[in-house]
C-alpha positions as CSV (number, residue, x, y, z in Angstrom):
1,M,-52.6,-38.8,31.2
2,I,-50.8,-38.7,28.0
3,S,-50.3,-36.0,25.6
4,D,-51.1,-35.5,22.3
5,V,-48.0,-34.5,21.0
6,P,-48.0,-31.3,19.0
7,I,-45.3,-31.7,16.7
8,D,-45.4,-28.3,14.4
9,E,-43.0,-25.9,14.9
10,V,-45.0,-23.4,12.7
11,A,-47.1,-21.3,15.1
12,P,-50.9,-20.8,14.7
13,P,-52.0,-17.6,13.4
14,L,-53.2,-14.8,16.1
15,T,-57.2,-13.5,16.0
16,G,-58.1,-10.2,17.3
17,P,-55.2,-7.4,18.6
18,A,-52.6,-8.1,20.1
19,L,-51.5,-7.4,23.7
20,S,-47.9,-6.8,23.3
21,A,-45.3,-7.6,20.5
22,Q,-41.3,-7.8,21.1
23,R,-38.0,-9.6,20.4
24,W,-36.1,-12.5,22.2
25,D,-32.3,-12.7,21.8
26,N,-29.3,-15.0,22.6
27,L,-31.4,-17.1,24.4
28,T,-30.5,-20.7,25.7
29,F,-33.1,-23.8,26.3
30,L,-31.7,-26.1,29.2
31,H,-34.5,-29.1,30.3
32,W,-34.6,-32.1,32.5
33,P,-37.7,-34.4,33.3
34,V,-39.0,-34.1,36.4
35,D,-42.2,-36.4,37.8
36,P,-45.8,-35.0,37.0
37,A,-46.6,-35.5,39.8
38,A,-44.4,-33.7,41.6
39,V,-44.9,-30.5,40.1
40,A,-49.0,-31.0,39.7
41,G,-49.3,-28.6,42.7
42,L,-47.6,-25.6,40.7
43,F,-50.1,-25.7,38.0
44,P,-53.4,-23.2,38.0
45,P,-56.6,-24.2,38.6
46,G,-57.7,-26.4,35.2
47,V,-54.2,-26.9,34.0
48,R,-52.0,-29.9,34.9
49,P,-48.5,-30.9,33.8
50,D,-47.8,-31.6,29.9
51,V,-46.9,-35.0,29.7
52,I,-44.3,-37.1,27.3
53,D,-43.2,-40.5,27.7
54,G,-44.4,-40.7,30.9
55,A,-42.6,-37.2,32.3
56,S,-43.0,-33.4,32.6
57,Y,-40.0,-31.4,32.2
58,V,-38.8,-28.1,33.9
59,G,-37.0,-25.3,31.6
60,L,-34.3,-22.7,32.8
61,V,-33.8,-20.0,30.0
62,P,-32.0,-16.8,29.7
63,F,-32.5,-14.6,27.6
64,E,-32.3,-11.2,26.6
65,M,-35.7,-8.9,25.8
66,R,-36.0,-6.8,22.8
67,G,-37.8,-3.6,22.4
68,A,-41.1,-5.5,24.4
69,G,-44.5,-2.9,24.2
70,P,-48.0,-2.7,24.1
71,A,-50.6,-4.2,21.1
72,R,-47.1,-4.2,17.8
73,L,-45.4,-1.3,19.3
74,R,-41.7,-2.0,20.1
75,T,-40.0,-0.1,23.3
76,P,-36.5,-0.1,23.1
77,Y,-35.8,1.6,26.7
78,F,-38.2,0.2,29.0
79,G,-38.6,-2.9,27.0
80,S,-35.3,-4.3,26.6
81,F,-33.8,-5.7,29.6
82,C,-32.1,-9.2,30.4
83,E,-34.6,-12.1,31.8
84,T,-34.1,-16.0,33.4
85,N,-37.1,-17.5,33.6
86,V,-37.9,-21.3,35.2
87,R,-41.1,-22.9,33.4
88,L,-43.8,-25.9,33.4
89,Y,-44.9,-27.4,30.6
90,S,-49.0,-27.1,30.7
91,V,-52.6,-28.7,28.9
92,D,-56.1,-27.5,29.8
93,E,-58.9,-29.0,28.7
94,Q,-59.5,-27.6,25.6
95,G,-56.2,-28.9,24.1
96,H,-54.1,-25.6,24.5
97,H,-50.3,-26.9,25.0
98,G,-48.4,-23.9,27.0
99,I,-46.3,-22.5,29.7
100,V,-46.4,-22.2,33.5
101,F,-43.8,-19.6,34.9
102,L,-42.7,-19.8,37.9
103,T,-40.6,-17.6,37.9
104,L,-39.3,-14.5,35.4
105,D,-36.0,-12.8,36.7
106,A,-35.5,-9.3,35.2
107,T,-33.5,-6.0,35.4
108,R,-37.0,-3.5,34.5
109,L,-38.6,-3.5,37.6
110,A,-41.0,-1.2,35.7
111,T,-41.6,-4.6,33.4
112,V,-41.1,-6.4,36.6
113,L,-44.6,-4.4,38.3
114,L,-46.9,-4.2,35.5
115,A,-46.9,-7.8,34.3
116,R,-47.5,-8.9,38.3
117,M,-50.4,-6.9,38.5
118,S,-51.5,-6.9,35.3
119,L,-51.5,-10.2,34.2
120,G,-50.5,-11.9,37.6
121,L,-47.3,-13.6,36.2
122,P,-44.0,-14.1,38.9
123,Y,-41.7,-12.0,38.1
124,A,-39.0,-10.7,39.7
125,W,-36.1,-7.5,40.1
126,S,-33.0,-9.1,39.4
127,A,-29.3,-7.5,38.4
128,M,-28.1,-9.4,35.6
129,S,-25.9,-9.6,32.3
130,A,-25.8,-11.2,29.1
131,R,-22.5,-11.3,27.7
132,R,-21.3,-12.9,24.6
133,E,-17.7,-13.0,23.7
134,S,-17.4,-15.0,20.8
135,N,-19.2,-18.5,21.1
136,V,-19.5,-18.0,24.1
137,V,-22.4,-16.9,26.5
138,T,-22.8,-15.8,30.2
139,Y,-25.5,-14.7,31.9
140,R,-25.6,-13.6,35.0
141,G,-28.1,-12.6,37.8
142,I,-29.0,-11.8,41.2
143,R,-32.2,-11.4,42.6
144,R,-33.5,-7.8,44.1
145,W,-36.9,-8.2,44.9
146,P,-39.2,-9.9,46.3
147,D,-37.5,-12.0,49.1
148,R,-34.7,-10.3,48.8
149,R,-32.8,-12.7,51.5
150,R,-32.8,-15.6,49.4
151,R,-30.6,-14.0,46.8
152,A,-31.3,-16.6,44.6
153,G,-29.5,-16.8,41.3
154,G,-26.1,-17.6,40.0
155,T,-24.0,-17.9,36.9
156,V,-24.7,-19.9,34.0
157,R,-22.1,-20.2,30.5
158,V,-22.8,-22.0,27.5
159,R,-20.6,-22.4,24.1
160,I,-22.5,-21.9,21.1
161,G,-22.1,-25.0,18.8
162,A,-23.1,-26.2,15.3
163,P,-27.0,-25.1,13.9
164,A,-28.7,-27.7,15.1
165,E,-32.4,-29.7,13.5
166,L,-35.1,-30.0,16.5
167,T,-35.8,-33.6,17.8
168,P,-39.1,-34.5,18.1
169,L,-38.9,-33.9,22.2
170,E,-37.2,-30.7,21.5
171,V,-40.4,-29.1,19.2
172,W,-42.7,-31.0,22.2
173,L,-40.8,-28.3,24.2
174,T,-40.5,-25.3,22.4
175,S,-44.2,-25.1,19.9
176,R,-45.7,-23.5,23.0
177,W,-47.9,-21.2,21.4
178,G,-49.2,-19.6,24.7
179,L,-49.2,-19.6,28.7
180,H,-51.3,-20.6,31.6
181,T,-51.2,-17.6,34.4
182,K,-54.1,-16.8,36.8
183,V,-55.5,-13.7,37.3
184,A,-58.1,-12.5,40.2
185,G,-58.7,-16.6,40.9
186,R,-59.4,-17.2,37.7
187,T,-56.9,-18.9,34.7
188,I,-56.2,-17.3,31.8
189,W,-54.7,-18.6,28.6
190,V,-52.3,-15.8,26.8
191,P,-51.7,-17.0,22.9
192,N,-48.7,-16.6,21.7
193,W,-47.3,-16.4,17.7
194,H,-43.7,-16.3,16.9
195,E,-40.9,-17.3,14.4
196,R,-39.2,-21.0,13.9
197,W,-36.9,-21.5,16.3
198,P,-33.6,-21.0,14.7
199,V,-31.2,-23.3,16.7
200,H,-27.7,-24.3,17.7
201,E,-26.3,-27.0,19.6
202,A,-24.1,-25.3,23.4
203,E,-22.6,-27.1,25.0
204,L,-22.9,-25.8,29.4
205,L,-19.4,-24.6,30.2
206,G,-20.7,-24.2,34.0
207,S,-23.5,-23.3,36.2
208,D,-24.3,-22.2,39.6
209,C,-28.1,-21.0,38.9
210,D,-30.1,-22.1,41.9
211,L,-33.6,-20.8,40.4
212,V,-35.2,-24.4,39.8
213,D,-34.2,-25.2,43.0
214,A,-35.2,-22.0,44.4
215,C,-38.6,-22.7,42.9
216,G,-38.5,-25.8,44.5
217,I,-38.5,-28.0,42.4
218,R,-35.0,-30.5,42.7
219,V,-33.3,-32.0,39.2
220,D,-30.7,-34.5,38.5
221,D,-27.8,-33.0,36.2
222,R,-27.2,-36.2,34.7
223,Q,-30.9,-36.1,33.6
224,M,-30.1,-33.2,31.9
225,L,-31.4,-32.9,27.6
226,R,-29.1,-31.3,25.3
227,P,-28.3,-27.5,25.7
228,L,-29.7,-25.3,23.1
229,W,-29.2,-21.6,21.7
230,S,-30.5,-18.9,19.2
231,P,-30.0,-15.9,18.2
232,G,-33.7,-15.3,18.7
233,V,-37.0,-15.4,17.3
234,H,-39.7,-12.2,17.1
235,T,-43.4,-12.4,19.2
236,I,-46.6,-11.4,19.8
237,F,-49.1,-12.1,22.0
238,G,-52.5,-12.2,21.7
239,L,-55.6,-11.4,24.2
240,P,-56.2,-13.6,27.0
241,S,-59.1,-15.6,27.3
242,R,-60.4,-17.5,30.6
243,I,-60.0,-21.1,30.7
244,R,-63.2,-23.6,31.3
245,R,-63.2,-25.3,33.8
C-alpha cells in the first residue's frame, strides 16, 4: 500500500502534558532505500512500513543529545550524551507517520536503562564521541551492552557543506512527528514536536559503522541518498497513546 506523503515540515502542536524535552545537536542523516517486505517483520503489531514510490527507507543518524529531561525540564549532565540510532519509517491505521527504532546506541547508561524499561526502546550502552573540526564531523562508537561480544559500531565522518533545501523525499523522511514502540505487549504512539530542520548538504568522507548491518538489514551504498547535516533542533515528546488494531 502506498501511503499518503506527509509534506508539512511544521510539526502539529502537542496537546496535553509533555513527557520529555531535549535538544538534538550536530546531527547527520544517512538513508538507504529498502524493500518494505524485507523489513516488515521488524515493526510492532499494528504498524507497517511507510512507503513512498514503492520503497521504504532505513536511516543511520548520529548526533549529540543535549539536556534531555522529564516534562519540559532540561538536565545538563544526565541528559547530555552522544547517540546513534538506526530507524525505519512507519505508519499505522490511524494515520500516524512515524519512526520505529531498531537500536539507539548511547553513552549514558542510566538513560539506556530507563528508556528500555519505561518505553521499551532498544537502547544500547556504547562508548561514543562526536568531534567537529572546522567543517568536518567525526562520530565514533562501539557497543558495550547488551551483546558486548557483537561489538557493533564504527566511525562516520562527514564534511558539512552549504545550506540546503529539503526535497519532497527528504521532507517525507524528516517530518516524522512521533514514534511507534511496544510496551508490555501493546503498541504505543509517542507524539513529538520539534522546530523546522535547518539542514546543510554533507559529504560522506568515510564510514565503517556496521549498526545497520547488525540490525539484520543489508543496504547498497550506491543507492544511499545525499547525506544531510543539521546544527540541531529543540524537541518535545508528548504522552503516549495506545494504537488500536
